[in-house]
Each structure stands twice: as structure tokens, then as C-alpha cells.
C-alpha positions, 0 to 999 in steps of 0.5 A: 394115852390121853381120853381124847386119843380113844377110838372105843369107849365104854360107859359103865363097867357091869356085865354089857361094858366090861364084856364088850370091853374085853372083846375090842381088847383082845379080839380086835387088839385096840385100846378101849377106855372104860368110864366108870361113875362108882370107886369100883368094877363090877356094876351091881354084880360087885363082890367083897369081903367082909373084914369082920366075919371074912365072908365074901358077900354080893354089896348090891344084892345075892346075884346067882349066875344060871344059864342054858346057852353054852354060848354063854356059859362057854364065854364066862368060863374063859375067865373064873371058875364055878362053885356048886351052888344051887339056889333054893329059896324058902319064903317065913309066912305066919312064921313058917318056913316054905319051899319057894318059888311053891313046888309040890312041899309048898302046896302039900305043907301049906295046906297039910296035904299028900298030894301026888305030882298027878294030883295036883292039877285038879286040886289047884282047879278045884281050889281057884273055883272054890275061891272065886267069890271069897274076900280076899282082905278077910273082911278087914277095913284096913285092908289092900283091894281085894284080888278079884277073879281073872276075866275071861280070856288071857290074863292081862296083869300080874294079879290075874296071871298069878290067880289062873294058876294058883288061886286066891290063898297061895297068891294072897300068901306069897305073892301079893304083899311081896309085891306091893312092898317090892314095886309100890304099886298094885299088882293088877297094874304089873304085866304078867310077864313079871309073874312069868319070870318064877317057876312053879312045879308039881314035883319036889324040884326045890331049885329056883332056876330051870337052868342047866348050868348054875353057880356062883364065881369062886373067887367072887364076882369082882375077880371075874370082872379083873379078869375081864379088864386084865388086858392092858389096852383096857384103861378103866377111869373109877369115879368119873363121870361120863358126862362130866368129860364126854366133850373131851372124847373123841368125836368119832369114836365107837361109843357104848352106853350102859347107864340109864337112856334117858340120862343120855338124852338129859332126859328131853322127853321125860324121867323113867321110873325105877325101883331101886334097893337098900341093903341094912347090914347086921353083924351076928354073933352066931356062926349061922342066923337063917341056914339059907342064903335068901329068905323071902318075907311076903308079909305086909307087917314086915318092911323089907322084902327078904334077908341074905345070908351071903356065907350060905353061897359057897359051900366050899369054902370054910368060914370057921368064925363064930360071926356071921353078916346079913343083909334085909332088902328094902325096895324103893321107888327111884328117880334114877340116881341108883336105879335096878329095876325097870317098871313097864307102865305104859308111860314109860314104855311110851318114853322109852319108845321116844329115847329109842327113835332117838338112839336109832339115829346116833352113829357108832353109838350103841345104848343097852344093858338093863338100864340102856334097853330098861328092860330086866335082864339076868347075868347071862342074858347081859352077856348074850346081849354084850356079845350080840352087839360086839359081833353084829355091830361093832365088828362089821363098823371096824373098818369104818373107825378110826383106829389109833 
């Protein structure tokens, strides 16, 4: 088929685009065109095998699939098998490793205590009270602005939310400078919801997630996308910029766009701001470099935020070589060229509302995904969103779309 003949067009081959394309092809039995600007499918979930070590790695940072959504879990398992990997993160502070997110082991190790779970709440309350009058910068002239105590009432920003739960010491050690490195903004200017994504436990459970199901695709994430896009009715165009060919597409086609929403409207109201990531890859002449898949580095003096060692993501594989591969992760500002994380500032939310009003006026055009909704989605949330769009938006309009 010529691209002008497709009644269904999907922009982006990440999870949102791939799931919707799969549903259109397999449930509606209709041809669908997928347009991808990168040279590979899978978006930021793309995985590959390092030729030197033979280790499966995630090109755009470690991705752990986790969900308690039974519908999503059952859907994705139609296509792949997951391994038994459970995500456990460590944080390196002052050259000592602590379980992270914070749990009872972190607290006991940090304060050299032997607290029982039922003692944690009183201990943390006393810490918060005793630390209210302390200077967070320790009197250093070159330090970042001192953390202030939580204001009365509900926390209004990241710092207040963190300190209301953890007190000053743990916040300073594990969150403040890590957050500044990651977002390049004072934590007092970030919403409390960002902190709420991290669990806090008063027992020794060191699993990063609370979800019922968790794992890594045994054959890698790229295999998942190959399966999702396997139907012959799905045509994928790689290395293709949607905006360069959009004039060639069918005028009344049903369009699903998973790119940045401001780019779709040619930035007419202004540009949304993002954070992006840069990865520094290194082959190490050791079978195991750090003993864990992810270690955080929250101190201001260390420029990267974490080190990934992907060999640990596949406990079911026997990597027998004496080399490993690691990735140091750096966080950077981005102007939309390689967006990862939306920045939920008031200015960005104002721009987003203008673009959403524009999108609401379009017929048979669905803009979504992390970039389209300008919202931080985990993988399972993206799949759920894709199924929702297909079931509630595309299916009901099938009769109004002229199909081939």
C-alpha cells in the first residue's frame, strides 16, 4: 500500500504506538502505518545485545516492568515471557551503600540503630522535631540553599514532602542533591507528587516496587515490540520524520500521535521544557563491577546520578565472560530534541492547557503517551492508556473512518 492509502496512522513505535497498532491490526483487521523517526522500534524501551560482552542492555536506561493491573499484565504476557527479576536499588552515600528507597535497614544503618518496625514512627518523629532548627548546609558558604522546615498544613513542594516524612538528615543525604542533579532545580520548586513516587518502608522489604507482578522480558524488550508489530497488516517506517511526510497521508485518517504535543502544533504557544538523559558507556574487564543492576549516587560532588550494570537484570542467563558493561547516567536540560521527563512547573502546565484545548478540537486525532500527555507514565500505565484509547476512542469511531 502507498502511505496515502492508510486509514490508520500511528506516530511512534514505543509502547503507546505499538500497542494501538497491534490492536488495530489484530482486532479491527485493518492495515496500519507506524512512523518512527529513530532507526529502531521500541522507543525508550529499546534493548540490544552488547557485541563485546554478550550482555542484553537497555539503551535508554534500565526499564523494569511492574504492575498490579491484571488487564495490562494479561495483555502483555500474550506476547512475551518475563523472568523473575526483582528490582532492588542501592544508594552510595559517603562511600557506603544503603538500601534504597529508604526502609528499616537504611534507617538502622544510617543512624547505627537496631530499631524494630513498631519503633520507627516515634524515632522519625523525634528526629524531625530535633532537626527543625538545624542548618541543612552545615554552615558551608558554598552549599546549596538550606532546606527549610515544612510549613504548616499539607506539604506544597518536593522538599516539604520529603522532610515531613524523613526529617532533614535522610533528605539531605539521599534526596536533595540527587534531585538537584536530576532536575537542575531547587527541590522547593518541584511538586510534592514527584517524591510520592518513591516508597518508604518501616520493615526490611527492599523491593523497589509495591506491585504484584514484576520482571524483565526474557528475550529483551525489543522482542516484545517485534511481537506487537508482527502482523503483516502493520507497516513500520523507520528513520522517518512524521512532519516531513504528513502532507502525503490520507486527510481523514485516524491518527495516533505519541510525540511531544507542542511539536505537533509547531510550538505555536511556546515550547514545553523537559529533562533528558545522557549515558556514558564503559566496558569493564571484570565479570561483575558493582554487584547490582542500579546504584544511585546522591552526593553533589559526583556528576552522574547512577550507574547501571545490566548483567544483573537477567538472573536466568549465564554470562560466562570476564567482561561487563556499565552505563553512567547524567541528567540534562532538553529543549524537546530528546525528551525524557516532563517538568511540572506552572509555566509548563499553562502551556500544556493551551495545547490540550487545541487537541480537543481535532477529529480522529489522538495525542497521548508520556510526550503527548506531558505526563510521567511508567510502562504499565502507558499500555493501559493505549488500551483505553483503542477501546473508548478508536473502536466507537470505526464506522466513521473510511477504511480500505
